[in-house]
N, C-alpha and C positions, 0 to 999 in steps of 0.2 A: 267297508261301515257293519258294524259290527255290533251288537247288543248284548249287555251284562246284567247278572243280577246274582245277588251277595244274600250270604244267610248267615248269619255270626251267633254265635253262640248258643247255636242248637245242641240242646243234650244229648249226643249218641258221642261214641266213640268216633273219632277219625276212623279207625280200620277198618269196622262198620261200613260207614261209608262209603270208602273207596268204593269196595267191592262190587256196588253198586254203579256208583259212577264209570268202573271198569265195562261195565254191561251199554251203556250208554254213549260212551266217546266215541265221536265221528258217524253217530247216525243221524237221520232226518227227525223233525220233531215230531211228529205223526207215529213214528215207531217208537223213538224215544218215550212219550207217552203212554204208547201200548206195551213196553216194558217196564217200564215204574207201577203200571196199573195193575198187573199178573204176576208179580214179584212178588213174592210170599217174604218179604227184609223187612225191618223195621225204620230202614231205613229212607225206604222209600216213598212215606207218607212227606216228609220235608221235601223231599229232592220235585218231588212232582208238583208242590206247591213252590217250589223256587220256579221251575223248567215251566208255569204258568205266567212267572211274573216277568221270567224272561221275555218270553213271546208278548206277555203287554208289552212291557218296553220296549219291544221291537217293533210292532205296531203303531202305538202312540206316541213317541218321542222320537222315533228312525224313519219315520214311512216305508218300513220294509216288508216288503209280503211274504205274510208268515205261511204260507205253502212252499216256500221255496228255502225255511232257515232247515239248518242242522245245529247240533250243538260241538263246535269245534274246537271248544276249549274247556275243560270240567275239574278241578281239581279240589283237594279240603287241607286245612292245614289245623293243626291242634290248637285250642281255645287255651282257656283258665280253667284249672282242674278243681271242682269242690271237693273239700278232703269233708269227709265225715268219716266218725268215731263209731264201733263199734264193739259191747263188750264181749266182754267172752270168757273162759274158765281164771279162777284165782285173781280174779280183782287186775286181770291184763285188759288192754286197751287196742283195737287191730283195727287198721285206716280202714278206712275203704275210699277209691279214687271215683269220682263222677268226673269222666272228661267230658270236654263239648269241642266242637266242629268248628270250622268257619267256612262255610262252603262256599264257591264260587264257578258261576255258570255263564260262559260264552258262546251268542249264538249267533251263527254268522250267514250270509246268501250264499244259494250255490250260482257260480258265474254261468 
């Protein structure tokens, strides 16, 4: 039995999210929550929200014991890029790519 949570179109680069996901992959939920609360990265805020959502899904939809949960899988993929233009010298335009992420978090119970 597993509980999943998805966060789509999160306005942060997938590269920045994957660094934080590597910290919590395979850890139990309590430790993962502590890591996310005390890591000074921008990706921690949406990931903490996603982790809480996955725990709530496990508890309410699948009747799983929250004290036995751990992060079994977590992944991030690139979403659509928002393309913006910044004016530069001599009438030129400089493109700024604002990247988005699709994040997946899967929790399982320990045997």
